[in-house]
matplotlib code that plots the C-alpha trace (Angstrom):
import matplotlib.pyplot as plt

x = [107.4, 104.2, 101.0, 101.5, 105.1, 103.8, 101.2, 103.7, 106.2, 103.5, 102.7, 106.4, 106.8, 103.6, 103.4, 107.1, 106.4, 106.1, 102.9, 102.8, 101.6, 100.8, 97.2, 98.1, 100.1, 97.0, 94.8, 97.2, 96.8, 93.0, 93.1, 94.7, 91.8, 89.3, 91.1, 91.1, 87.4, 86.6, 88.7, 86.7, 83.5, 85.0, 82.9, 80.1, 78.3, 75.8, 73.3, 70.9, 68.0, 68.6, 68.0, 71.1, 70.5, 68.5, 66.1, 65.5, 64.9, 62.3, 60.6, 60.6, 58.9, 56.4, 52.8]
y = [80.2, 79.3, 81.3, 82.8, 83.8, 85.4, 87.4, 88.5, 89.4, 91.5, 93.3, 94.0, 95.2, 97.4, 98.6, 98.4, 96.3, 92.7, 91.4, 93.1, 90.1, 86.4, 87.3, 89.0, 85.9, 83.8, 86.0, 85.3, 81.6, 82.0, 83.9, 80.9, 78.7, 81.2, 81.5, 77.7, 77.5, 80.0, 78.1, 75.0, 76.7, 78.7, 78.4, 76.6, 79.7, 81.0, 83.7, 82.5, 82.3, 85.8, 89.2, 90.7, 94.2, 96.0, 97.3, 93.8, 92.6, 95.3, 94.3, 90.6, 91.3, 93.9, 92.8]
z = [149.6, 151.5, 151.2, 154.7, 153.9, 150.7, 152.5, 155.1, 152.4, 150.6, 153.9, 154.4, 150.8, 150.7, 154.3, 155.3, 158.4, 159.4, 161.0, 164.4, 166.5, 166.7, 166.0, 162.7, 161.8, 162.6, 160.4, 157.5, 158.2, 158.3, 155.0, 153.3, 154.5, 153.1, 149.7, 149.4, 150.3, 147.6, 145.1, 145.7, 144.6, 141.8, 138.6, 140.4, 141.7, 139.1, 139.1, 136.3, 138.7, 140.0, 138.3, 137.0, 138.4, 141.0, 138.4, 137.2, 140.8, 141.2, 138.0, 139.0, 142.3, 140.9, 141.5]

ax = plt.figure().add_subplot(projection="3d")
ax.plot(x, y, z, "-o")
ax.set_aspect("equal")
plt.show()
């Protein structure tokens, strides 16, 4: 089963309906492209150079 078929099957299972239009089908196709793009950068994004919390960010910018 393709990604788009899986998404549409999940919609049918959880919502009890098929995608209502060609536009909804296209959104499922676009979602696949987004997921693949995130998979490409998985484990490469790091936050070492950024504060871990809002409080730490405030302290880092405090004059």
